[in-house]
C-alpha positions as CSV (number, residue, x, y, z in Angstrom):
1,M,145.4,136.0,117.0
2,I,147.6,137.0,119.8
3,A,150.6,137.3,117.4
4,G,148.6,139.5,115.2
5,L,147.6,141.8,118.1
6,L,151.3,142.0,119.2
7,N,152.3,142.8,115.6
8,T,149.7,145.7,115.6
9,R,150.8,146.9,119.0
10,S,154.4,146.8,117.9
11,Y,153.5,149.2,115.0
12,A,151.8,151.6,117.4
13,E,154.8,151.5,119.7
14,L,157.0,152.3,116.7
15,K,154.9,155.3,115.8
16,V,155.4,156.8,119.3
17,G,159.1,156.1,119.2
18,D,159.3,153.2,121.7
19,Y,161.6,151.0,119.7
20,A,162.4,148.7,122.7
21,A,158.7,147.9,123.3
22,A,158.1,147.6,119.5
23,I,160.9,145.1,119.2
24,R,159.8,143.2,122.3
25,D,156.3,142.8,121.0
26,Q,157.3,141.9,117.4
27,A,159.8,139.3,118.7
28,E,157.0,137.8,120.7
29,A,154.7,137.7,117.6
30,V,157.6,135.9,115.8
31,R,158.0,133.4,118.6
32,L,154.2,132.6,118.7
33,S,154.0,132.3,114.9
34,R,157.1,130.0,114.9
35,E,155.6,128.0,117.8
36,Q,152.3,127.5,115.8
37,G,154.2,126.7,112.6
38,D,152.4,129.6,110.9
39,L,154.8,130.4,108.0
40,I,152.3,132.7,106.3
41,Q,152.5,135.1,109.3
42,L,156.0,134.3,110.4
43,S,157.6,135.7,107.3
44,P,156.1,139.2,107.5
45,Y,156.5,139.3,111.2
46,L,160.2,138.5,110.8
47,G,160.5,141.2,108.1
48,N,158.8,143.7,110.5
49,L,161.2,142.7,113.2
50,G,164.1,143.3,110.8
51,M,162.8,146.8,110.0
52,L,162.6,147.5,113.7
53,D,166.2,146.3,114.1
54,V,167.1,148.8,111.3
55,F,165.4,151.6,113.2
56,A,167.2,150.6,116.4
57,G,170.6,150.5,114.6
58,D,171.2,146.7,114.8
59,L,171.9,145.9,111.1
60,G,173.3,142.4,112.0
61,A,170.0,141.4,113.6
62,A,168.1,143.1,110.7
63,R,169.9,141.1,108.1
64,R,169.3,137.8,110.0
65,H,165.6,138.4,110.4
66,M,165.1,139.7,106.9
67,A,167.1,136.8,105.3
68,E,164.9,134.3,107.2
69,A,161.8,136.1,106.2
70,L,162.9,136.1,102.5
71,N,163.7,132.4,102.7
72,I,160.3,131.5,104.1
73,S,158.5,133.7,101.5
74,R,160.3,131.9,98.8
75,A,159.7,128.4,100.3
76,I,156.0,128.9,100.6
77,N,155.9,130.5,97.1
78,D,154.5,133.8,98.4
79,R,155.3,136.2,95.5
80,A,154.1,139.4,97.2
81,G,156.0,138.4,100.4
82,T,159.1,137.5,98.4
83,V,159.1,140.9,96.7
84,Q,158.6,142.7,100.0
85,E,161.2,140.7,101.9
86,T,163.6,141.1,99.0
87,L,163.3,144.9,99.2
88,R,163.7,144.8,103.0
89,F,166.8,142.6,102.8
90,G,168.2,144.8,100.1
91,L,167.7,147.8,102.3
92,A,169.6,146.1,105.2
93,K,172.4,145.1,102.8
94,Y,172.6,148.7,101.4
95,L,172.6,150.3,104.9
96,G,175.4,147.9,105.9
97,G,177.5,149.0,102.9
98,A,177.1,145.8,100.8
99,L,176.1,147.8,97.7
100,D,176.7,145.0,95.2
101,A,174.5,142.6,97.3
102,A,171.8,145.2,97.6
103,A,171.8,145.9,93.9
104,A,171.4,142.2,93.2
105,L,168.5,142.0,95.6
106,F,166.8,145.1,94.1
107,A,167.2,143.6,90.6
108,W,165.5,140.4,91.9
109,E,162.4,142.3,92.7
110,A,162.1,143.4,89.0
111,V,162.6,139.7,88.0
112,E,159.7,138.7,90.4
113,L,157.4,141.3,88.9
114,E,158.3,140.2,85.4
115,M,157.7,136.6,86.3
116,A,154.2,137.4,87.6
117,D,153.4,139.3,84.5
118,R,154.6,136.4,82.3
119,D,152.5,134.0,84.4
120,R,149.4,136.2,83.8
121,Q,150.2,136.2,80.0
122,R,150.5,132.4,79.9
123,L,147.2,132.0,81.9
124,R,145.4,134.4,79.6
125,A,146.7,132.5,76.5
126,V,145.5,129.2,77.9
127,M,142.2,130.3,79.4
128,G,141.2,133.0,76.9
129,D,140.7,136.7,77.7
130,A,137.2,136.5,79.1
131,A,137.8,133.6,81.4
132,F,141.1,135.0,82.6
133,E,139.5,138.4,83.3
134,D,136.7,136.8,85.3
135,E,139.0,134.7,87.4
136,Y,141.5,137.5,87.9
137,A,138.8,139.8,89.1
138,A,137.4,137.1,91.4
139,G,140.9,136.5,92.8
140,T,141.7,140.2,93.4
141,A,138.4,140.7,95.2
142,L,139.2,138.1,97.8
143,A,139.8,139.3,101.3
144,P,143.2,138.3,102.8
145,G,141.4,135.9,105.2
146,Q,139.8,134.2,102.4
147,V,143.1,133.6,100.6
148,V,144.6,132.2,103.8
149,A,141.6,129.9,104.3
150,M,141.9,128.7,100.7
151,H,145.7,128.1,101.1
152,R,145.2,126.1,104.3
153,S,142.3,124.0,103.1
154,P,143.0,120.7,101.3
155,A,142.9,120.8,97.5
156,S,139.7,119.5,96.1
């Protein structure tokens, strides 16, 4: 919970232009999430820290933080996180002048979206339209906390 509060305070500090305080609090949120082994929060917190690094002009730190965030998102099969962190990492590559690397990362986001669409098509074909629509509606109605709780609970 403290990491989440630090993440929020970091955003507020960014909004008032206090980059040093924003980076300090975001780095502490990253440290606490890492200490707890909370990969679900670590990835976006690292991505946020990378964006703060961009705003502060430290592209080297930004690329390191964003690359780690992307690797974690991929490792935990977080599609939304993978897309977000891919775009962030692509931005850092672009700003650093690595245009070909940035283009490849931006293309990956389109691949991820296409893969998600194909997964939905396959599920619909197996489940049938009505069952798919019911389950899809139920899934999209879940609050983020519910999704996290389901992810952390043992499979039944």
